[in-house]
N, C-alpha and C positions, 0 to 999 in steps of 0.2 A: 448754507443757511441751517440745514438740519444738524450738521455737525456742530455749529456754534451753539444751537439751542441745547443739544445734548450735553455739550461741555458745560454750559451755564447751569443746567439743571443739576448735573453731577456736582459742580462746585458749590452750588447753593446748599445741596443736601449735606455736603461735607463741611458746611459752615465756613467756607473759604471767604475771608473778608475781601480779597481782591475781586472775586466774582461779583459780590454785591456792589462794589465800587464801579465795576464795569457796567453792570445793569443800570445802576443809578445814573450814570452819565449818558447812556444810550437811550434817547427819546423813542427810538424805534422799537425798544424792547417791551413796550406796554402790551402789545398783542401777544408777545411771547409769555408775559406774566399771566395774561388771561388764559393762555393755553395751559400753563402749569396748573392753574386752579381747576380748569375743566378736566384735565387728566387726573388730578387728585380726586375729584368728585366721581369720575368714572371708576377709579380704583376702589373708592369707598362703596360705590354701588355694587360692584362685583363682590367685594369682601363681605358686605352686609346681606346681600340678597342673591348672590350668584348661585348658591346651592339650591335656591328655590326655583330657579329657571331664569330665562333671559328677560321675560317681561317684568317681573318684580325688580330685577337689577336695573333695567332701563328706566322704570318709573322712579326708583330711588335716585338714579343718576340725574335725571331731568330736574327733579325737585331739589336735590342736593346742589346742583350747579347754580340754580337761581339763588338759593339761600347763600351759597358760598360767595357768589359775586357781590351780592348786597352787603354781606358781612365784611368782605374785603374792602369795599369802597367806604363804608361807614367807619370801619376800624382805622383805615388810613387817615381819614379826616379827623378822627378823634386823636390819633397819635400826633398829627400835625399841630392841633390846637394845644395839646398838653405839652408836647416837646418844644414848641417854639414860644408858647405863651406862659405856661406855669413853671416848667423846668428847663429853661433855655441854658445853653452854654455860650460863653463869649464867642466861640467859633461856629456856633450853630448857623447853618445855612440850609436851604432846601425848599422844596415845595411839595404839594400833594402828589404831583405826578411822579416824583422820585420815590416817594414812599409807596405809591401804588406798585411801582415796578419791583422795588426790593421786597416788599411784603408779599407780592405775588409769587416771586421765586422762593420765598421762605416756605411756601406750601409744598415744595418739592418732596420733603419726607413723607407727605401724604400718599405718594405713589406706593409706599410700602403696604398700604391698606388692602391691596389686592390679595395679599396672602391670608387675609382674614377669612377667605372663602373656606379655608380648612377649619372646621368647627372647633377643634382643640386649640387653635391658635388665635381665635377671634379676639378675645379680650386682651391678651398680651400685645397683639399686633396693633390694635387700636390705641392702647395706652402708650406704647412706644411712639407711634406716629404722632399723637397729640403732643407729647412731651418734646419730641424732636422738632416738631413744627414751631412750638413756642420758643425753643432755643434759637431756631432760625429767625424768628421774628425779632428777637433781641438783637441778633447780629445785624439784621436788616435795618432796624431803627438806629443802631449805633453808627452804621456807615452812612445812612441817608441824612442823619442830622448832625453828622461830624462830631460826635461825642468822643471825648478822650478816654472815658471809662465805661466799662460794661455795666457798672452799678447804676449809673444814671439811665441807661437804656432799659434796664430791668424795671426801674421805678416808673418810667414812662409807659412801658408795656403793661405793667400791672394796673396802673391808674386808668389807662385807656380801656382795659378789659372791664374794670369795675364800672366805668361810665357806660360801656356797651351793655353790660348786664342790666344796669339801671334803666337804660332806654328800652331794652327788650322787655323788662318787667312792666314798664309803663305802657308800651305798645300792646302787650298781651292783655293787660287789664282793660285797655280801651276796646280792643277787639272783643273780649269776653262780654263787656258791658253792651256793646253794639249787638252782639249775637243774642244776648238775653232780651234786649229791647225788641229785636226782630222776631224772636220766638214769641214774645208776648203779643206782638202785633199780629202774628200769624193766626193765633187763636181768635177768630172773629167773635165768637160767642160761646157761652157755656151751656151745654145741653145736659140736663139732669133727668135721668130715667130710672125708674124702679122696675126691675124684672123679677117676677115671682116664679120660682121653680117648684112646681107642685104637681102631683099626679102624673109625673113623667112628661110634663109640658112646660114650656116657657111662656109666660104672659107678661108683656106682649111678645109675640114671636117674630115681629118685624120692627127693626129700629131704623129710622131714616134721619141722617144728619148731613150737613154740608162739609165740604172739604175745608179744613182749617178749624173746625169746631173743636172745643175742648169737651170731651164726652165724659160724663160721670155716671156710671151705672151702679146702682145699689142692688146687689144680688141678695134676694130673700129666699131662703130655703123653707118651704111651707110644711114639709112632712118628713124629710130625711135629708142627709147631706147631699148636696148637688154642686156641680162646678159649671163655670162658664168659660169656654175656651174658644179663642179666635186665633188660628194658626198664623195668619198673615200679619197680625199685630203682636204676635208673641205674647198673647194673654192667656193665662190659665189660672183662674182664681176659684177658691172653694168656699162655700158657706154651709153652715149647719143651722138647724132650727134654733132660733133665739140668738144667733150670732151672724148678723148680716155682714156682707163684705162690700167694700167700696172699690170700684174699678175705675181708674182714670187714665185717659190717653187722648192724644191729639189725632184727629182723623186726617192724616196727611196724604193718604192714598185713596184715589177714587176707585169705585168698583162695588161689587156685591160680594159679601163675604159670609160664610156660614159660621154660626156659633153653635156650640154643642156641649153636652155634658160628657166628660171623659172618665167619669168614675166607673168602677167595675163592681160595685156592691150589688147591683141588680142588673141583669142583662138588658132591661128596658131603659136603663139610663142612656145607653148608646143611641137610642132612638129619639132622644130629646134634641131637637134642632131648631134653630131660628135663623134669621137673616139680618145682617147689618148692611145697610145701603148708604154709601158715601157718595153724595152727588157732586 
């Protein structure tokens, strides 16, 4: 079984038409096709993150595998619709299962991505792997849909990718819109506060808000330049007399946080402290 799998992976990587015909006809090769995609994702994870340690490589592998499997299924469905509906050939036969198997094995060149772990080879290896995989996809489509010419397979592959990118763009826009709506809903209310920095004191020195509030702080420097810094929220804003500064942030983390002046013009500036309470 392993020997057959290795032989098929090697044949697919070498763009051997007979290998793709064999995989197309073998309904039991679907799991093998999934295995090729998973192995290619593992190789990509090692190549992209292996130098950073095992954990980043594993995280990339897990995420990449999920994405690759989804793309594989969607792309096979698109190729089937384009190849049998828009650009059919009189001899065209086949089904989505056959395309899933052949396109799965077309990912065999992706195993090369493991060599991208060497930083000097990263870009060339990924480029070669992508181009090689696309060539494998063309052969896979040609054999699965019984095309007599490679040109028709190239056209189907290109059109399917255009449709895939279009769907991805629409999906991204929907997700971004949903995220924006969620972010707007998260901010339950707007809290506007004016903080005066004068005589090395913040007034008020205690700010209380609720989690999810959109906080707008107007920092007024009453006598000399001052700043308001909150490390936990990565805020560090400066104001000078006559030039107030607006600080906006969403109070997403509960707790009590110190805000202070981090300027060094006067040693007493470091003693200016206040408290932000997020309930």
